[in-house]
N, C-alpha and C positions, 0 to 999 in steps of 0.2 A: 455280548451285550456292551461291554466297555468299548470295543472297537467301533460299534455303530455310533456311539456318542462322540467318540474321537473324530470319526469321519464327518459327522454333522458339524462339530465345532470347527474343523479345518475348512469345510465348505463355507460356513458362515464367516469366518475370519478372512477368508480369501476374497469374499464379496465386498468387504469394507475397504475402500481405497485408503492407502496410506496418506497421512497428512503431508502437505507440501509446505515448505518454508520459502518465503520470498524476502528479499532485503532491498530496501531503498538505499542508494548511496548516502553516506552520512552528510555530505556537503557537495556543493558545486564549487570547485576551486576558483579562486579569483582569476587565475590564468586562463580559465575557460570562459570567462565573462568578457564579452567584447561590445563596445559601444561604437557603432559604425556610422550612425546618422547624425552625429552632433554637428552643430554649426561650426564653421571654420574658426570662429572666434573663441571657441571653447576647447579645452584640453580634457579629455575623459581620464578618469582615474578610478580604479576599483580598489577599495581599501581592504576588503576582506571577502572570504568566501560567503556563499549563501548556505545556511545550515538547514538540515531537514526539519520541517515544522509539522507536517501532517502527511497522512496517507489514507487512501480509501479506494474501494473498488468503484468502477465506473461502468455505465452502460454505453459501450461504444468507445471509439477513439477520442482523444482529448479535444479535438476541435468540435465535437458534438456536445461537449459539456454535460454529459449524462450523469450528473451526480445522483446517487441513490438517497432517497429521503427516509427509507425505513431501515432502522437498525436498533439494536438493544445496547444501551449504555450501562456500564457498571463502573462505579467509582470506589477507589480505596484510598488509603492514606498517601501512599507514594506512587501509585499507578492507577490508570484508568483504562478501560477498554471499550471497543465498539465491535459488535458482532453483526454480520450481515448474512442474510439468506440469499443465495444466488441460484435458486432452483427454477426461476421463471424463464421466460423467453428473452433472449438477448440476441436479436437478429444481427446486430453489428459487433458482436463479441463482448466478452467480459474483459475489462482492462483494469490494471493497477495504476493508480496515479500517485506519485510522490511529489509533494509541494515544498518549496524552499523559500526562505525569507519569512520574517515575522508576519507578513500579510499574504503569504502564498503567491508571491510575485512570479515565480518561475516553476514550471512543472516538468517532470520527466515521467513518461508513461510507457507501459509495455502491455502487450496482450497476454491474458491469462489463458490457460488451457480450458476448453469448453466444458470439460467434465467436472470442474470445480462447482461444488454445491453450496459452500459456506466459507466465510473467512472471518477471522478474529484478529483485531489490531490492538495490541497492548502497548500503551504509551507510558513513558517515564520522562521526567524532565532531564534535559541535557545540561552540559556545563556552560554553554553559551546562552545569551539572551535569546529567547524564543525557540531554542533548539529542543527537539525531542528525540529520544531513542525509541524506535518503534519496532516491535516484534510482530511479524505477520505469519499466521498459520492458516492454511486453507485445507479443505478436504472435499 
């Protein structure tokens, strides 16, 4: 009898996909930021890197701007989180977008595995102005 329950438990736990972690780079280094179309009278200078400010799942690649409107927000004293259900139709794929600069001026994006059904983004304030440390767990 015990073996029957053990087999059922093993079958059930093998059906649950393991959580996947994703990481946005902490910053875009100033050496990676190039200004190439400035007028000849102007000398470009990049004073500092752009720090990670936000992250979210997207419906489709970045040029589609497929921001998801439905999420659950939870606020704590030193951290806050956003949880997204990703179980609907995503004909252009599920994407992770990481944004940099206090006003999300620059993005880095990557496609997520199609089998992901939900993601939780946990934010904490970083040490630089506008910077956030973000933990991303998907399943």
